[in-house]
N, C-alpha and C positions, 0 to 999 in steps of 0.2 A: 589608521584610514575608518573613516565613519562608515557604519554600515546601514544600509535600508532596514528598517522593522514592519512587521506586521503589527498593527496597533492592537493594544490591550482589547479583549471582548470576552463576553462569556463569564467574567470573572477571573478571566488568565491573563498574565503578565504579556507585555508586549515582546514579541520573538524577533531577535535579530537574525537577518538573512545572510546568504553569502554576497550579496549584491552591494555594489558601492551605493552610498547615500544619493547619487544623481539618478537612480532608479526609484526611488521613494515613492514618487505618483504612482509608477506602474506596479509595484508591489501592492501599494494601498487599492489600486484597481481590481487586481487580482482577490484581494480578500474582500471587498464589495461585490465582485461577481460570485464569490461563493455564497456570500451571503444570500443573494437572489436565488441562486440555485437552490438553496436549502431551504427557502422559505415560499418557492414555488417550483418544484421541480417538474420539468415538462416531460416529454415522451423520450427524450434521451437518456440514457443511463450515464454514469459518472464518467467512464472513459470515452464515451461517445462524444459527450458534451465537452471534454478537455481536448479532444481531437479537433472539433469543430471551433473550438476557442482558438486554439493554438494557429489552426489553418488561416484564421481570418488577422492575424498579427503580424508585424513585421519582425523578421528575424532575432534582432537584438532585444526584443521585449519578450519573446515567447517564455524564456525560462523564469525572469522575475514575476512575470504574470503567474506562471504555473505554480511558484515557489508561493506567493502571495495566497493564492487560491487554496493549495493544500496544507499551507500552515493554518488558515483560519478553519479550516475543517477539523486540523488537529487540536485548535483550541477548543472547538466545540466538542469534540470527544472527550478531551480531558475533564470539561466543565461537566460530564453527565456522570454520575455516580454509579459505579457497576457494583454488581453484587460480590461478595467474597468470595474468592475463587474456590474455597473449601466447598461451599454450598453447592456449586457445579461439578466438581470432579468427585469419582467415585474415592469412598474412605480409604481401600486398600487396593494397588493393582499389581497383580504377580505377572510380570512379563517374562518370567522364568521356564515356565511352563510350554510346552510342544504343543501344537495346536493339533487336533485329531486329523489322522490321514484324510478325512472326508472333506475337511476344510480346505486342504491343499489344493493349488491349481494343478489341472491334469497336465501331463506333458512328459517328456523324456527324462527318464532318471538321470541326476548329476552326472554319472559315469558316461552315458551314452552321448550326454551333450559335449564332454570333453574329448571323448574319442572323435566325434563329428567336427569339432572346432579344429584338431589337430590338422585334419586334411585341408582345412581352410586356410589357416592362419601360415603364411609364409613369410617369416621374417626375423 
């Protein structure tokens, strides 16, 4: 079965979707909508925009549009070079040390929590 694809963009290869080829125009619409959103973002955040977009679409087209939209954004992200991970991470991390007592949250000691849980749990 032939799948709908998100057309190549930003130097990235076309991306096949999980949708049948009959949804090609709808997937492409989602990709173009993402381009318009990235070119001139309005007052809505990405989640708000996607919610509004889906609200205005017929049910059978919602997922193909959403996939086309998000996959186009993925192509954009993959085209942007990122700094090497080593430059943004500490050179050495020691996660075996115990934090000082002052850094621990206030609250009952573990023993008192277990004791109080015994009276609550019936099972």
